[in-house]
N, C-alpha and C positions, 0 to 999 in steps of 0.2 A: 569513563568516569565510574568510580565505585559508588554503589548506593547501599545503605543499610538502614534498617528500620528496627527501632527498639521502643519499649514502653518508656514513658517519660520519667527520667531520673528525678530525684528530689532536688538536685541542683544541676543546672546547665553546665556541661563541660566546656572547657575553653574553646572558643571558635572565633575566626576572624569575621564571620557574618552570621547573624541570627535573622531569620525570616519569619514574620508572623502574618497570617492571613486574617483579614478583618472584614466582617460583614457590615453592610451599611447601617449606621445608627448604633453600632456596638463599640464600646470602649476596647481598644486593643489590650489583650492579656499577655503580659510578659512573664517569663520564668522568674522565680524568686532570685533576688540578688542582682538583677539587671536594671540599672537606672539610666534614664535618658534625659536630655535637657527639658526643663519645665515648658509645658505647653505643646510639646511634640505630639503626645498621644492625643490630647484633647483637640488638637488642630487637624487631625486626620478623620475624615468622615466615612471612609470605607467605600467611597463611590466605585462603581464598576471599572476595573482595569486602571485604577490610579495607583500611584506608588509614592512613597516618601522614605527618605533614608537619613540617618544621622550617626555621628560617632556616639558611642555609649559613654556616659559619664562614669559609670561604675559597674563592675561585675565581670563575668568571664567572656562576654561578647565584645568585640572591638567595635563592630558596626551593627546597626539594627535597620532592617528594611521592612516596611509595612506595605502590604499589597492588598488593595481593595477588591472585594468580591461582588459588591453591589447588594441589592435586597436579598435577604436570606431565602425568600421563596423562589428566587430566580437562579440560585446557585446550582449548577449541574456539572456533569463530568467535564464538559469542554471548558467551562469557566475555571475549574481547578487545574486542568491541563495548561491553560494559558497563564494562570497565576504562577504555577511552578516553573514554567519556562521564563517568565519574567524574573524569578528569583535567580535562576542559573545564568541568565544573560547579564543580570546586574553583577553577579560575582565575576564573570569573565571581563566585563567592562572595567571593573575595579581591580582586575588581575589578582583575585583572591583564589587560593588553591582549594579551599573547602568552605563548607557552610552547613548550617543546621536549619531545617524547616520544623518549627515547633507547632505541634498540635495540642492545643491546651486542654481538650476535654474529650478523650476517648473517641476520636474519629467523628465527632458531631459536626465537623466542618461541612459534611454533606448529610443532611438529615435523613435518617432511616436506612442508609446504606454505606456503612463505614468501609466495606470491602471495595466498593466502587470508588470511594474517596481515595483509598490507598493506591488503587490501580491507576487512577487518573493523575495523581500527583507524581507517582513514579514515572509514568509516561512523559509528563511534561518536563520533569527534570532531565531525563535522559535524552529525549528527542530534542529538547531545547538546547542541549550542549553539543549537538552534532556538528561536525565540520568534516568535509571530505578532503583527505590528504593523499589520495592514491596517485595523483598526478605530479606531486612535488618530488624533486630530486632528493631533498631532505625534508622529511615530514616535520611541520612546526610542532612544538611541544604543546601538550594539552594544558590549558590554563587552569580550569577548575577540575581537580582530580577526584574529589570526594564530596558527597552530600549525605547528610543523615536526616532521616525522618523520625523525630522523637515524639512519642505519644500515640494515642489511638489504642484500640483494643486488638484482640487476636485476629478478628475478621479484617481489620485495617491492614495488619501486617501480611495476611494472606493475599490481600489485594495488591500490596506493594510487590510481592513475589510475582504475581500474575502480570502486573504492569511492567516489571523488569523484563520478563520474557517477550511480551508484546512489543516493547520498545526496541529490544534487540533485533526482532524481526523486521521492524521498520528501518532501522539503521543498516541492517544487512541488505535490504532491498534497495535503499538509497545508494549504497556503495556500488552495487551492481549497476544501477542506472547511470551513475555519474562517471563510471569508467569509460575512457575513450574507446572509439570503435576498434582500435588495434589492441586495446587492453582487455576488453570483454568481447570475445568472439563466440560463435556457436560451440567451438571446442572448449572454451573456458566455462560456458554455462553447463556443458555436460560434465566437466570436471567438478563444478560446484555441486551438482546433483549427487555425484558419488560421495562427496564430502559430507553432504547432509545425511546420506544413508549410513555413513560411518559413525555419525554423531549419536544415532539412536537405533536400538535394536528393533524398533517397531516400524522403521522406514526402510524400504528397499528401492533400488534404482535400476532401471533398464534403459539402456541407451541404443536407440534404433538408428543405424547408419543408412547411407544412401542406397547401398546394395539391397538392404532389407526393405527399404521404402519402395524401391523399384519392383521388388518381388510382390509387395502388397498392393501395388498399383497407385501409389501416391503421386500422381502426375502433376498435381497443382503445387505441392510443396517443392517438388524437384524442379518445376518450371521456374520458380523464383530463384532458387540457389544456382541454376546453371550458368548465370552470368558471373559467378564468383569463384575464385580458386579455393576459397574456404569451404570445406564440406558442411552440409546441413545435417542436423540430427533431430530426431524426435525423442525428447526426454520423457520418460514415464516413471514418476515416483509413486509409491504406494505406502500408505499409512494404515496399519492395523491397530485397532484400539486394544486396551487391556482386557475388556470384557470379552467373553467367548463368542457371543453373538452380537455383531454390530447392529445398531438401530437402523441403519441404512447405508447406501453406497452413493457417494458424492464424487463428482469429477470436476476439477477446476482445469481450465484450458487457458494458457497465457501466450499471447503473441510474443515471439522471441526474435524479432528483426534487430539484430545487434548493430546493423547500420543500413540505412535506407537511402540510397542515392536516387531512387525512383526508377532505376533501370533505364531502358532507352527513352521512356517518357521522363527524362531527367528533371530533377527539382531545380529550382533557382539556386544559385550559389550562396545567396545571403541566408545565413542561419542554417545552412545545410549541416553544419557541425552538430546542431541540436538533434540530428536524426540518430545519435547514439541512444536517445530516449525511446526509440521505437520498439525497444524490447521491454518496456515497463510492465506490460501485462505478464510476460514470462518472469520478470524479476519479482512481481507480486506473488505469483504461485510458489516460487522458490522460497520467498520470505515467509509465506504461510507455513510451509513445511519446516522452516527453521523454528517457528514457534511450536509446531506440533511435536518436534523432537523434545521439547521441554514441558509441554502441557499434555493433558489427556482429554480427548473427546470421545463420544460414544459411537461415532460413525467410521466406517471404512472410507478412506479418502484417497483419491487418485489425482495426481497432478500431471498434466501434459503440457510440455513447452516445445512447440515446433520452432526450432532455432535455425536461422539462416541470415545471410546478407542478401541485399538487393542491389547488385552492381551491374556493370556493363563490360562485356567482352564480345568476341566474335560469335559466340554461340548463345548470347543472352536472348531471352524471349523477346520477340518483336510484337508490336501492337498488331492485333488481328490473328495471332497464333491461337490455335486451339489445343487445349490439353484436357486430359481425363482425370477426374477425381477417383478416389479409392472406391466410392460407391457406384462408379460407372457413368456418372453424369459428365458431360462435356461442357467446357467453359471456354468461350471466346474472350481472350484478354484484350480488351479495347484500350486499356491504359495500364502499362506495366507498373505505374506508381500506386495502383489499387491492389497491392500485393498481399497486404495483411489478411484480407478475407480469403485469399487463396490458400495460404499455409494453415489458417484456422480451419478451413473447410475439411482438409484431409485429416487434421487432428480430431475434429468432431466426428468424422466417419470412423476413425480408429476407436474413439470413445464408445460410439454406438456398437461397433462390432466386437471389440475385444474386452472393454470394461463393463458394458451394459449397466450403467449407473441409473439410479433413480432420478438424480438431478445433475444437470450440467450447468456450470456457470463459466462463461468465457469472458476474459478481460483483454482489451486491446486499445492501443492508441490508434484507432481506426480512421477517424476522419477529422479534418479541420472544420467540417460543417457543425460538429457538436459544439465547438467553441462559439460559433455564431449564435447558436440557439441558447446555450446554457452558461457561457463564459467559463471561468476557471474554478468556480466554487462547487459545481455539482457534476457528478458523473451520471451519464445517461444509462438507464437500465431498461431492458426490454423483457420483462418476465412473462412467461407463458401462463402463470397462475397467479391469482390474487394472494395465495398463501406465500409464494416466493417473493412477490412484490413487497408484502408487509414485512417479511423477514429481512429482506435486503435493506429496506428503508430504516428499519429499527436498528440494524447492525451499523449502517452508515451514520445514523444519528449518535449512536453509542460511542463510536470511536472518533467522531469529529470529521468524517469523510462523507459529506452529504450526497445523496443520490436523488435522481428525479425520474419517475416513471414516464416512458415515452410510448406513443401509439405505434402499433405495427399491424397493418390491415392487409387484406389480400391485394389491394392496389400496389402496395410496396413490394410484396413478394412477386407479383406478376410482372412488375416493372423490370425485374432481373432476368426475364426470359430472353434468350438470345435469338438472333436472326440466322446465324450460321451454325450455332451450337445450341445445346440445351439451355444454357445460361450465358449471360455476359457479366463481366465484372464491373460494369458501369451501367446506370440507367440513363434514360433520356433526360436532358436538362429540364424538359418540361415538367417532369415529375417532381423535381426538387426533393428537399428532405434527405440530403446526402447521408447523414448518420442513420436515418431510418431505413433507407434502401440498402445501406451496408448490412444492417441487421436482417433485412429481408433476404439478401443473398445468403447469409449464413443459415437462415431458417430452412433452406432447401437441403441441409445436411444433418438435420436433427429430426428424429422421429417425432411424430405428433403425440406419441405416448410418453415421451420423456419430458419431465419438467425441465425447463431451460430458461436461462436468461443470458442475453449478451449485455455486456457492460462496456461502453465507450468511454475510456478514460483519457482521451487525447487532450482534454482541457485541464485535467486535474493532476496529471502525472508529473508535470514540471512547469516552471515559470508561473507559479501562482503567487498571489498576494501574501506578504509576510503575516503570520498570525502567531507569533511567539515560538511555538515548537516546530513550525514548518513554514516554508515559503521562500520565494526568491527564484532565481534562475535555475537552480539545480533541482534534481529529482525530489519528489515529495514522499516516495514510498507508499503511495496510495494503493489500497487493495489488500495488502498482507494482513493487517490487523482486522479489517473488515471481514475477510473470508473466515478468520478464526472465530470472530464474534458470531458470525452467521452459523457456523458449525455448532457453537455452544448453545445457541437459542433455537436451533432447528428441531422441529418436532416430528 
């Protein structure tokens, strides 16, 4: 869908749909020349997430949709996102090709921050219009093809441009997530990384193959891929800012299991098809770089995606096998379905040795346990500093991807000590806290001097409740916009 933003004209252009946002207790303000049936405006109270529509009696708009924002003091970025998504979903439901969202008074729809208002509305329109068509033999036609945001000041329009790029990153991430296991393979992720590098002169891509991994001693990543005929890759993207001296060096690491059958510790057949989403962390990292190709941040950013399949053949890793990580630590693989932490471990070692960042954030659909604890609305974070905790919480709130800080104590780290090797990839059931012990395992591959957070997105990456601009059985694109917002607010 095409999106454009302009200052409010003296007269509304012809449109099949006019959308007006209404705060609670305020009379809806329509553009000059648009008339609606008597009582329609006074009968709408602007209650939070309510809507009402009617045919216009007179003027350039055929239909008018009112969307309630609730009390003015409670209107935030997420409320605007949902309101905009309501608008585009209404247009799709009515099979309307285009629409206009009218901002009556210079971006004051969000008091004090017209840039954020423009960003949020653009995100809601574009993300709310998303549909995945990659699996169809003949892609269905796009219903709503264009939307205009009319009104607001210059800051509002700058926000619309930012929101357009962030939404594009989210949609790109979702497309990667939703691709079937035979459509999005490690080879395809590597090709996507190269495309991202071609999009921007500030981004470069390095693809490390299995031969090079073996030379560097990445025994854990290789142990997961050895059951598949599809080769594994470690994708390394680098973003350099426009300024000569970057404010810092940040590394994002995303789990890229393009399909996870569980290996010899095979998963139940029910819903195994959903294991296409086990690369959602890697998709989020690629999505963040999609946005970085269009935006500018002050930090040098590295993105690592260990990409592999976890399948079964005659040489697949067996439960009880011992493999050696890049940092020399040995790991007893008690369960081959706890593979995500293995490929992340070698990527973290690579980050520490080759990238040497100030901060590492890894994202992974790591455990089902996190869903038991937090459900589908919060991603678990394990930040090593209060500064990183506060920055991630603020970024999550800003983009509508809530995070929740989790504990990580020595008990959970020590629970990953192995009997036959330095470490085991599972803890004793007596310890509990499966998401926490997963983070505890990863902590053995990050230096205590490096600011770090693990983010378990197994509950938020797909199959979430519908909330206008995202939700349902398919991928949510979680993480991509959050990472960019984190970079922009990082000090």
